[in-house]
N, C-alpha and C positions, 0 to 999 in steps of 0.2 A: 580340364580348365584350371588355370592358375588361380590361387586365392587372392584376395585383395592384398596389395603390397604393404599397406600401412594400416594397421588396426590400432586405434588409440588405446593406450594401456590403461586409461582411466576407467574403462568399462569393466565391471566385475564379470569374470568369465562365466559365473554360474547364473547370471541374471538372464531371464528370457529375452529373446530378440524382440518380441512383440508382447506387450502387456495391455490388455483391454479390461477395464474394471467398471462395471455399472454403466455402460454406455447407453445413452438415450438419444435417439434422433427422430424428429417428427417432420412430416410434410403437411402443414396445415393441421387438421384434426387427426390425421392418420399417424399412428405410431409405427415407424419403420423399423426401429431398433429399440428393444424394450429391456433395459437393465441387463445388458449383455456383458458377460465376463468370459474371457478366454486368454490363454497364453500360447505363444509359439516358441519352442525351445531353439536355441542356437544350433546351427549345423544340421538342421532337420529339414525334411520335406513335409509340410503340414498342409493338408487339404481342407478347405472350407467349403462345405456343400450345402445346398438348400434349393428348394423349388424356386421358380421365378417369383419375385416379389417377397422373398423370405427375409431380406435385409442384409444379405451377405455383401452385395456390391457397395451399399452405403457404409457398412462396417469397414470394408477394406479401404474405401476412399478416405475415411477419417484417419486410418493408419498411414496412408500415403500423403496426407496433408492437404487434400483437396477439399475437405469439409472440416469445420470446427465442431467439436462435440457440443451438444446442447446440455448434456449432463454426463457425469462420469469422467473417467480419466483414460487417456491413451498415451502409451509410450512406445517408441521404436528405438532400439539400441540405447535405451535410457533417456531419450530426448522427446520433447513435445513436438509432434509433427508440424504444428502450426507456429508456435513461438520460436522453435529452434530450427525452422525450415532451412535456412542457409547452411547450417552446420550438418543437417541430416541429408540433404539432397545428394551430395557427392557419394554418400555411403549406401544409397538404395537404388534399385532399378525397378522400373514399373513398365509392365507390358499392358498398355491401355486396351480397353474393350473395343474402342473405335479405331485402333491402329496407330494413331498419333503421328502420321506422316502427311505431308502436303500432297494434294491430288496429282500435280504435274511433276513432282520431283522424281528423279531416277532413284532406284533402290540403293545403288552404291553411293550416290550423293547424299542421301538421307543418312545412311549408316556412317559415312565419313563425317558428316556434320555433328552427329551425336558423339562420335569418338573424340572430336576436337574439343568438346566441352569437358573432357575428363583428363586428369593429370597422367594416368597410367592405363590407357585403353588396351584392350586385347588386340592382337595382331588381326587386322581386318581381313587379310587374305585367308588366314587359317579359319577364322570364324565364318567367312562367307562360304568357303569350300565345305566346311563341316555342315552347314545348314542348307547347302545347295542353292546359294544365292548367286553364284557366279554366272549361271545361265540366264539370269534375269536382271543383272546389275544395271543395264542400260535401259530397262523398261520403266516407263512412268508408273508411279504407284497405282493409279486408277486402273491400269491395264493388267496388273498382277492378278493371278488367280487368288481365291480365298486362302488356299494353303500357303502360297508365296507371301501374301500379306502377313499371315501369322508368323512365318519364319523370320521375316524382316522385323516384325514387332518384337519377337523374342531376342533377336540379335541386338536391337536397340536397347533392350532392357538389361542385357548382361555385358555389353561392350565396355562399360566403365568399371568392370570388376567390382560389382556391388557386394556389400556384406549381407544385405537382405534383398532378394528379388521377388517382387510380386508379379506372378504370371497368371493371366486371365485367359482361360480356354486356349492353352498353347498349341493344341493339335487340331483345333477345329478346321475342317476343310482339307486336311492333309491326307495323302495316300498312305497306305500301310507302311511303306519303307520310310517315308519322312517322319511318320509318327514314331517308329522305333528309334530313329536317329535322335529325335527330340527327347524321348525317354532316356536314352543313354546320356545325352548332354545334361539333363537335369540331375541325373544320378551322379555324374562327375562333379557338378557344381557342389552338391552336398558333400561328396568325398573331400573336396577342396576346402570345406568349411563354410560354404555359403549357405545361408538360410533361405529356403524357397517356400513361399506361401502360394499355394496353388488353388485356383478355382477351376472346376471342370464339370461338364455334363456327362462325361464318360465314367461310369462307375468302375469299369475294369482299369481305367487309368489311375484313379484314386487308390484302388485296392492294390495295384501293383507298385505304385511309386511312394505312397505316403507312409511316413513313420507314424503319424498321428492324424486323425480325422475329427473335425468338428462339424456337426450337422446342425444347421440353423433353420428354424421355421417360425413364421410370425414374429420375427425379430428377437426370438429367444434361442438360447443354446439348449437343444433337446437331447444331445448325445455327444460324447467325446470318447475317444479311445484309439488303440491301434486297430488296424484292419482285422486282426485275429480276435481281439476282444469284442469288437462289434458284431462279428459274424458267428462267433462261437455259440452264443445264445444258449448256454447251459446244456449243450449237447443236442439241441434241436436239429432236425433235418428238414428238408423240403421235398415235396413232390411237385413236379411241374407237369401240367396237363395242357397240351396244345391240340386243338381239334380242327376239323376240316370245314365246319360251318358254325355260325354263331350259337352260343349256349342258349338254353331256355332262360326265360327271365329270372327265375328263382334258383338258378344252378348253384350258386355259392352256398346259399342256405340249405338247399337239399343235400349237397355233398357233405356239408358239415354235420348234418344230422346222421348221415350214413357212417361217418368216421368217428363221431363222438365229440363232446364239447371240449376235450383237451387240446384240440388243434384249432388253428386259425385258417380260414379259407378266404382267399382274396382274389377277386376277379381283376386281372391285370388289364385285359381288354376283351373284346367280344369273342376272341378265339383262344385265350389262355387264362389258366387259373394256377395259382400257387398255393400249396398247402404247407403250413409251417407248424412244427410241433413234434411230439414223439411220433416217429414214423419209421416203418421198416417194410420188409417184403410183404407182410400180411396186409399192410395199409395199401400197397399197390394193388393187391387182389381186390380189396374193397372198392377202390376207385374204378378198377376194370369192370366189376360187376355193376357199379352205379352207371357207368357209361352204357353198358348193355341194356339196363333197365330203362334208361332215359333216351334211348335211340341216339346216343352221342358217339360219333366215330372219332377215336383218337388218331392224331397224326404222330404224336410222340407222347410218351409217358415215362418220366425219369425220376429217380430218387437220388438225392445228393444233399450236401451241406448247404446252408444258407449262403447267399452271396451278399455283397454290399448293397446291390440293388434291392434284394429282398428286405434287408434291414431298413433301407431308406423308405421303401413303400410302407412298411409296417409303422414307422415312426411318423411319417408325414401324411400318409393316406393318399399320396400323389406320386405318379411317376415323374422322374426328373426329365425336363424337356428343354431343348435348346431354343 
């Protein structure tokens, strides 16, 4: 993907693409974003993750200029997204959660309309072919599959050669081939110098694509780092136990007693448990003996390093859900 043709020279090259400092947003009495501060470096893919209701959508909507901060400061490419909206709009692309297309418009008509709003749009034929939109170009938006709607939304967000692209759930509903194509495209955008701000419910997607990850919960930033920094965990390992029938009610507490207080035991769902902490082959033997003593039949028992999903669960106490 080609970089933006004209990047204003007045921007300091080392200034972050997105700067959020002490942001506060409320809905009535409920605090949705609570003194949140984070930055997104230029030319990076940065993932903003959080459970439903964590405040990530509200945060990004302020950066996109759709909401005015109630307290704090937000800057994108050095500009105020509300006060400087006319200057900023040509320089950013937004993939909206709701698609952003009219119900009856054909896919190619919608993409063409968005392209005409920009001075130097990408070649529509190349972009459509790359995202597999040619096959559905004459299909009304409402009749597109979920994956096709996502691909059109992504095309609309990047057709204007943005310097910063906000992409929300870019691969939701896509088949594996389309998902890989989208990953390749986002990586190419970064290589071309475009800053990508990504939200996703797929932990493997964030772990694979992101240079840096911010995790938000209850409106606060609870963790930031590269995927390696977040999953390294001081050398901790994980044991994953998946069983054939639901665990006994006190399974997590019982297994922790068997393994020792130095580990964390988390019940992911009624059929799976993850153990995090100092763990090795002898720990597997302890888990195996515990299964035998408690009449638990394992379907799988594996030892490995922590994943981003493990970290997310430990920090928020909740599985990420779409």
